[in-house]
Residue, then its C-alpha position, 0 to 999 in steps of 0.5 A: m686420462s683418455t681423450s678418446r670418444p666413447a663409442k655410440a650406443g646405437y649399435h655394436h661393431g658388426e651389427l650396424r645392418e641389423a640396427l638399421v633394419a630394426a630402425g626401419l621396422a620400428i618406424l613402420k610399426e609406429g605408423g610411419d609411411p613406407a614412402s618416407l622410410g629412408l637411410r637418413e632417418a634409419a641412421r638417426r634412429a640407430g645412432v650413427s652418421a648419415m653416411a654410415p648406412y652406406r657400408h651395408f646398403s647401396d641406396k634406399d631401395a636396398l634398405l626397403s628390401a631388407v626390411a621387406a624380407v624380414g616382413f616376409e619371414r615374419l609372415r611365413a612364421d605366422l602362417e606356419a604357426a596357424d597351419r600347425g595349430a589347426s592340423p597335426p604335423p605331416c608324418g616324418e617331418e620336423v616342426g621345431g628348429g629351422g632358420g628364420a623368424g618362425g622356427g621350423s618349416v612345413v614347406p617342401s624344399a621345391r619352392p614356387p617363384p616369388l609371390t606366384p604359384p608353381r606352374k601347373g603340373e609341378g605341385t609342391g608335394a602334399p605332405s602325408g598323414v593330413r586328413a582333408g578336414d584338418g587341411q581345410a581347417a589349416l587353410v582357413a587358419q592360414g588365411v585368418a593369420y594372413v589378414a591378422f598380420a596385415a591388420a597388425n602391421p599395415g605399414l610393413f605389409r604395404l612395403m612388402f608388396r610394394s617392393c615386389s618387382a620383376a627382378l627382386p633381390e635374392a633375399l627378398a625373392k627367397t623370403s616371399a617364395d617361402a611365405f607363399g610356399v606355406l600356402a601352396a603346400r597346404v593347398a596341395t593336400l586338398a586340390p588335385a595336382e592339375h588344379a593346385a597352382d590355380e587354387a593356391l593363387r585363388c586362395w592368395a587372391l582372396v585373403h590378400g584382397m581381404a587384407v587390403l580392403s581392411l587396411d583401406g578402410l573399405f569394410r563396413d564402417e563399424l569395422r574401421g579401426d577394429r583389428q579384432a572385428v576384421v580378423a573375426l570377419a575374415g574367419r567367417l568369410l574363409a570358413l564359408d568359402a571352405r564349406r562351398r568348396 
C-alpha cells in the first residue's frame, strides 16, 4: 500500500500561477477589498502553502498586477464586443479569433502608451468602411460597456486603475494599452487626426468619471446599488454628448 500523500486538489502541476490569479479574481468578485488581496489568502484559496505563490510572484504587488492585467483583457473584450455590435466590422479586417479573453481585435497594431492617448499627429489609423453614424453609435456603446464593466466588477475595476504607476509591469502596460486602443481607434474614425488624441482623452475621462461616480454612490440616491439603472443613465448621457458633438 502506498504511503505517499495525495496531491492537493487546488491546482495541477504547471497551473499554480493561473490558480492564484483566479483566486484573486474570485476574492474581488465576492466583494473583497483590493487593499486586502494578498498572496496568503490567494494561496489558501488555491489550496497551496503560504510559500508556494513565491514560485511565480515576487511579492503582493506582482500578484495584483497580474490580476489587474486580466481585468484589462476583459475590459478590452467588452469594448470590442460593444463596438462590433453597434457598427459593421472594418473592411478587410478579421473579427473572430485572436488572443486574449475577448477574441479578435479591431485595434490597429500601433498602440498608445498605457492609459494615455497617442501623441498629437500620430493617430491610430481610422478603419475604412465605417460610416459616421455607425461610429457614433459604436462610441456610445463602448462608453456604456465601460460603465457596465465597472458596475459589475467594482473591486477589480478599482484595482486596475489603482495599480497604474509610472513604471508598469510589461504585461499590465500592454493590456491597459490594448483596452485604451479600442476607444482610440473608434475616435480616430470620427475626429480629425489633429484632434483625435485630445478627443480620445475627453471620451475616456467622461466614461471613467461616470464609472467612478457610480462606484462611489454619488449618483442620485435612487440609483444607488441599481446597476441596470446606472448603465441606462450612462447610455442617456453618452447619447446626449454624441448629439452635441
